Structure formats: C-alpha cells, structure tokens
N, C-alpha and C positions, 0 to 999 in steps of 0.2 A: 377329320370329324370336327364337328361345330360341338361348341359347349351350350348347355341347356339354354341360358341366357342369349346368345348370339342366334338361336335357332329361334326362340321366343321373338326378337327382335325382327327377323327376317319377316316373321307372319306379321307383327305390327305396321310392316310396310306395304299392307296390302291398299288396293285400290279403293277409293272412297266412292258411296253407292247414294246415289240421289236417292231422296224419300221424302214423302210429307212431313209435314209440319213435328207432328206427336211422334212418328216414328225417328224422326231426326233426332231431337232429343233423349230417345231410348238409346239409340247407338251411341251417342257422345257418351253418355254413362256408362254404356258397357265398356266402351274403350278404355276409360278412366279407371275402370277396374279391374279390366285386363291387365294393365300396364302395372299397377298394384300387387296382382294376385302373382303372374308368373307362374311358369308350370310347377305341378308338383313333381316332388321326388319320394324317395323310398323312406324319407323321416317321417312324411305326412302318414299317419295312420292307416289312412284309407288307401292308400297307395304303398305298402310296403311289401307287398307281393309281386308288384310288377314293376319290371325293368323296361323304363322307356328309352333305355339307353339309344336302340336302334334308329329312333325317331329324332334322336338330336343328330345324327350324322349328316343330316340333308340340310338343305335352305330351302324352304318351299316358298313357292311365289304365285299370287294371285292367278288365274284363270285370264288369259288377254282377250283370246280368240275362241269361239265353241266349235267344237267339231261336228259335221254335219252328219249323220246316219240315215240309214235307209231300215226301213222295217224288217226288212231280211236280218239287220247287225243284232237287232234283240227279239228276235221269233222265239229262240227257245225258254226267253223268260217271259213270255205272255201267258196271261190267266184267258181261255176263252171264254167271251160273254161278259166279262169285266167293264166295269166304268175303267177307264185307265189313265191316267197322267204319268206324264213319262218327263225326266228332265236329265239334260247331259250336262255333265261338268258344273252341275247346280244351275242351269238355266233350262226354261222351260222349252220343252219341243213341242210344240202345236201338232206338227207334220206325225210325229209318233203317237200323239196321245188318240184317244178314243171317248168321247163324252156322247156319243148318239145315244148311247144305253142308259144316259142319267135318266132316273125318274122324278116323280113329282114329287116335291118336299125334302129332295136334297141338291146341295150348292157343292160342285165339286169344279174347283177352278184355280189358278194361277193366284198365289197370294199378293203378286204383286200387282194383279190387274183387281184387287180386291181392297186395295189399301183406304180407299175412301168409304168401306163397309163399316158403319157402327160397330156392328158385331166383332169387327177384326180389331179396330182400336181397342175396344172393351176389354178382349182378351190376351191378345199379343204382349209377351214378354212378361205378364203378370204371376206365371207359373214357373217356368225355367228358372234356377237360380244362378243369374249372370252376376249379380253381385257377392256370389261366394266359390262360383267355379270358375277358372279362367277359360277351360275350354268353352264353355256356355257363352263366357262372354264373347270373345273371339268370333263365335258364328254368328251371336247378336248385333255384332257391329258390320260384319264382313258379309253376311249372306247376300246374294244377287235376289233369289228369289225362292218359292216352296209351294208347298200344295195348300191349300184352304178347303177344309171339307166341314160343312155345316149339314146336318143329317135334323130334320125338324119331323118325320113319322120315321115307317118301318122300310127299309131296305131290303129288297130280293136280292138285287147283284151285288157282288163282291167289289169293293173299290180300292184299284192297284194303282199304290203310289210306285213307280220305277224310276229308282235314281240312278243313274249310268254312269262310271269314270270312264272315259277312254286313255289311251297311251298319250304320253305327251314328252317333248323331247327335253324337259328341264321337269324336276318335282314340283307338283302343283298340289297345291290348297284347293280343298271343297268346301262349301259352306251348305249342305242339304238343310232346309227346314219342311216343318209340316204344323200344321195348328189344326185340331179337329175339334168341333164343337157339337155335343147331342143334346138337343132340345128334352124335354120332359117326354117319358114314355116315347122315345124312340130308340131304334133297332138298327145294327148295321155290321156288316164284317167288313173290316180294313186289313190290307197288306200292303205291307210297308217294306220294300224290296230293295236291297243296295247290290249291285253287282258292277263288275269290272268288265273291259273288252281288251285285251293285252296284258302285259306282265312289266307295265312301267311304271313307276314308284311315284305314288301321291299320297296325301292325307287328307283322309273325308272325317270332317268333323260336324257332325249331326245332331240336331236338336228338334224333339216332338212334343208339343202340350198339348193336353186331352183334356176335354173339360165334361164329364158328366152330370148331366140336371137330372132331379128324380125321376126316379123308376127306367132310366134309358140303359139299355144295353148294347156295349160294343165286345165284338170279338175280334181282339186286335192282334194279327200276327206280323213278327218282326224277322225279317232273313238277312243276313249281314254271311254272303256269299262274293266277300272283293277279293282282287288276284292277290297272288302270293307275296308279293311285293308291297303291297299296299299298307295303311296304316289308317285305324278305324277307329275312332272315338266318340262315341253315342251318346245321349241323354234324352231321357222321356219322364215329364213329370205329368201325373196324373190326378186331378179332382173326382173325387166319386159324390155326388149327391144321396139325399136320401132314397134308401130302395133300390138303386143302381146295382147293375151286374157288369165289372169288368174282368174280362176275361184275356189275358194275356199270353202267347208264344213267342217266344224267342230265340232263335235258333242263331250261332255262331260258327262259321265254317271256315270262312274265308280269313285273310289280312297276315301279315308278319306278326303284327301286335294288334289288338283289337281289345278294346273295353266297351261295354252297355252298362251305363246305370240307370235304373228303372227304379222312381219314386213313387208312390204310390199314397194318398191323404185322403182317407175316409171322412167327408165333409158332413154326410148326412147318415141318419140313424138308419140301421138294419142296410146298410150297405153291403155287397159282397164282393170279393178279389178274388181270381182263381189264376195264378203265376206258374207258369209250366215255363222251362227253358234247357236247352241243349248246346253244348261247346263239343263239339267233335272236331280235333285238331292233331298233326303231327309236325313230322318234320322239327323246324325250330321254331315254331307258332307260339307265341302267347295269348291266350284268351281270358278277359276277365271280365266277371259277370258282379256287379254290386246292384242288389236291392234293398230298399225299405219300404216298409206299409206302417202308414202312422194310423192307428185307431184312435181316432180322437174324441168318438162321440159314442153313445150304446149301441150295443147288438149287431155291431159288425162282425163279416165272416170272412176268414182268407186263408186259404187252401194253397200251398205252394210244393211244385217237386221241380228241383233241380239235378239236372244228367251232367256229368264230362265225362269224355272219353277222350284220353291222352295216349299217342303213339309217339315212336321214334323219340329223339329228346323235348318234347314238346311240355308246356307247363299251360296247366288250369288252374284259375283261380274262380272261386265260388263266395262271397258274403252277403248274406241274407239276415237283415235284421229287420225284425219285428217290433214295434215300441206299442205299448196298450197304456195310452194315456190315462192320468187321473180321472175320473167319471166316465171311463168306456166300459160302462157295467155291460155282464152279458157277450162280453166278446168271446168267439170261438174261432182259434188260429192253429192251424198246423200245417209246419215248415218241413220238409224230407231233402237231404242233399243224398245224391247216389253218383257212385264215382267208380270209372272202370278204367285202370291202367292196362294199356298193352304192349309196354317193355319196360325194362330196367332202368331206363335213361329217364322215362316220363316222369312227371312230377302233376300233383294235383294239390291244393291248399285249398278246404274247406271250413268255413266260419257260420254255419247256422247262428244265430243270437236271438236270445227272447228279452226284452226288458218291459218288465209290468210294474203298473204303479197302483192297480187296485186289487182285491181277491175275488170278485166275483166273475171269475173270466174260466175259460176251458183252452190251455194252452201246452203246446207242445211241441218238438222239433227232433231231430235227429241228423245223422250224417254216416254215411259208410263209402269206405274206400278198398276197393278189390281188383283182383286178378276174373280174367275167365274161369267158369267152373270147370274143374277138370274132370267131373263127372259128365257134365253135359256135352264136354269135348269128347270124352270118352265115349259116349252114347252114339255119336253123329259118326265119327270115324269108325265104330264098329259096324254101321251102315253101309259104308262104302265111300264116304266124304274124306277127301284129302285132308290134310290138318287145316291148310291155308283157307279151304272152303267152309270149313265147320266153324273155323275162328270167325269168320266174316258174317258167317248167317247168326252166330250169337248175340255178335257186336252190332248187327242192323236190328234183333229181336230188342236187344238194350235199349237201343235208341228211336224203334218204332212206337213203344208206349207216349213218347212225346209226340211223335210227327204223327199220328195215327189219329191226334185229338183237333189237327187242324180241318176245319170246314169248308175246305176247298179242295176237291177229291183231284180235281189234275194236276196243284200243286203238290198233295202229299204225292201222289205217284211219281213227280218228277224229281220231288227231294229223296225219295227212297231208292230210286236208279243211281242220282248220286252219289249216296251214302254208300251202296255197293260198290261203284265203280271206283270209289276213292279207297275203299277199302281192300280192294283188288291190287292199288298201286304199291309201288315200291316204298317199304319203309324208310325213312332216313334217320 
C-alpha cells in the first residue's frame, strides 16, 4: 500500500498535454496549486467522514493509449434520439458519437477542438476552484479532452455526454472535463453519464463548469455508475444568472469510493435552484455527496432533496450547506435529507446546514435516518409477497421519488430496472 503522499506524487507524473497559450498558463497554475494542496485527509472538516485510504493503495498512471470500442460495447447506455458525445478513457471518440441530431442554436463538440473559441477561453477554468481543490487542480492540468456545450436557444433533444472507462492492465487515472454555457433565455436537458466496462481499477477525476445567463433553464442529470473497483471524484461549479432555473439530479450507484461536490452560486436576482440526489450503495462502497448553495443576491429560491440507501457494510455521506449572504433578502430555501438503512452494518452520516446572514428570509431544513417501514413490509407480505420481494419494492419506491423526476423517459426506465436488479443481488 502506498502512502497518501506517494499516491499523489504518482499522479503528478502524468504526461504533459499540449495546449493553446492561454490554456497552457492555466495548466501550469493548476499544477503549482496541486503540488501545494496535496490530497485531503480526515483532518479536513469537509472530508472527516470520507475514508480515502482505499484510493492510496494504488499507483495510478496516465492513459498512454486509448481503447477502440464499437457501438455494441456501449449500446445499453445510449439514449435514443439524443445528441451524443462519447469519451473513452478521457479521449473523444467521434466514431461513437452522434451529432447528426444537433439543432440550430446549439454547439456540442470536443473541447479540444474548440480551444480557439473566444467563449471557451472566456469561461474555462474561471468557475471550478482549482486553486483550492487538489482534485480540480489535477484535472485542470492533466485533462486530455472534454465536452463543450454552448446553447443559444431552446433545444428539444437531450444532450448526452457519455464518459466510458475501460479495463486496463495497470491502475489508470482519467480526467473527464465538461464546460456548459447557457445563453440568455436558452433551455436544454443535459445528461452527464459516467460508466465503466470491465472490473479494472481506475481513478476517474471529473470536473464540470456550468454558466447560466439570465432566464436560462437547464435540466442537468448526472449519473455515476462506474465499476465496483473504480474510484470516482467529481466536482461541478454552477453560476446562475438573473431569473435562471437550474434543476439538477445527481445519482451515485457505482465505484468503490465516490464523491461528488456540487457548488451553485446565485449570481442574479430571482434565480431558482432545484437539487435532487440519490446514493444507492452496498457491500463496502463509500459514497459522499457535498453540496453548497450560495444565495448571494435577493429573491433566490432553492429546493433540495437528497436520499441515501445503504446496504451491507456501505457508508453514505451527505453534507449540504446553504448560505444566505447579507443582502440576499427574500430568499426562500428548503433542504431535506432522507435516508434508508437496509443493514445493521451500514452507516449514513448526514449534515444539512443553513448559514443565514439577514432576517428577511424563509429557510428550513431537516434530516431523517431510518429502516424500511415495518407496517408497509407486513402489508406486502400479507398480500403474498416474499420478504425479499417486498423489501425490494419498498426500496425501489423510496428511490423512485428521485428517479421519476428525470425528464428522459428511456433513462428513467433503464435506471429503474437497474435498481430492481441491484436490490435482488446478494448483500455483502
């Protein structure tokens, strides 16, 4: 087993990526901050519940060559009729992508192909905190490619960004990247999807930046269903302009250890933020979700519901912080954390937090942790269901409150099947 420092030093040996002059300086700055920051530990308040020691057992290396996949390899993950970008081990796969459905007023492309676009230069690296977060800094320096999404009006079709990790002989580090800019009054649905093929050990370190200009509306679905031996650390920074609506659904099903940090900043008056999340884990999995909503200007609205389901010896963590800054009068914020323990060995830590710096607001939060309702279980068993089947149905119903809000019917259906199949598996 490597030490934390040795694992980090191995990542710093990643290969140098050629870039435009403006990006080269950002990469160098990010690398310098990464070397100073190093990995966090449980001594850091934001990481005190998250055991990263399984990550330090491996010396991750940069991907030297990229796997060639066929459409059949990823068929089960595809969304029919979607505008699709596919990345394999962090590299854009044009042969697996489908941009023929792209509509007028939307640009969906490889980020590396758009480095000369002034919009990319204006927005890239200005929102994700690479100066404060070592994982974001590593991604900013070492990413090979990513998704560029620029929406100028209303897009009817779903935009599907599919990141595929493949099995490799040695533990590999992958750096997915995504940049989304929503122009004034534009509307879109974006699915950001992380999947794995094979049970190899790899580290997926993902960063997404989202900018919503005034009255823009984005439905953002993030699905993490990596393989059981994978490690996944993700960060998403969102800036919401005046009158904009940001609706996010974040799902964590896979990976040995995963963490997703979502930071939404209300930059314009009257912006709305609707955040839903679900972690469904078992065995020895660890799933950590950290969210922060900054109400920085008046009359913002945020509604958040996060659920965790933990079985076996799994450990789920949720930390949700809402900050209402001085001057953000008329803020309306509601936060709820609801959690389900399916095993005596499972553990869930939940921390809903409110920090309010003015009086003219309406804010409330709450959290519950419990087991399957005994009366509901008895009712189903009295109707002829086996105990296992009854438990699975009740668990599925608990998760469905989050899943059913996703505005992509085919994805809702496939995720629903996956949950039922997973709950029917052997608990460890």
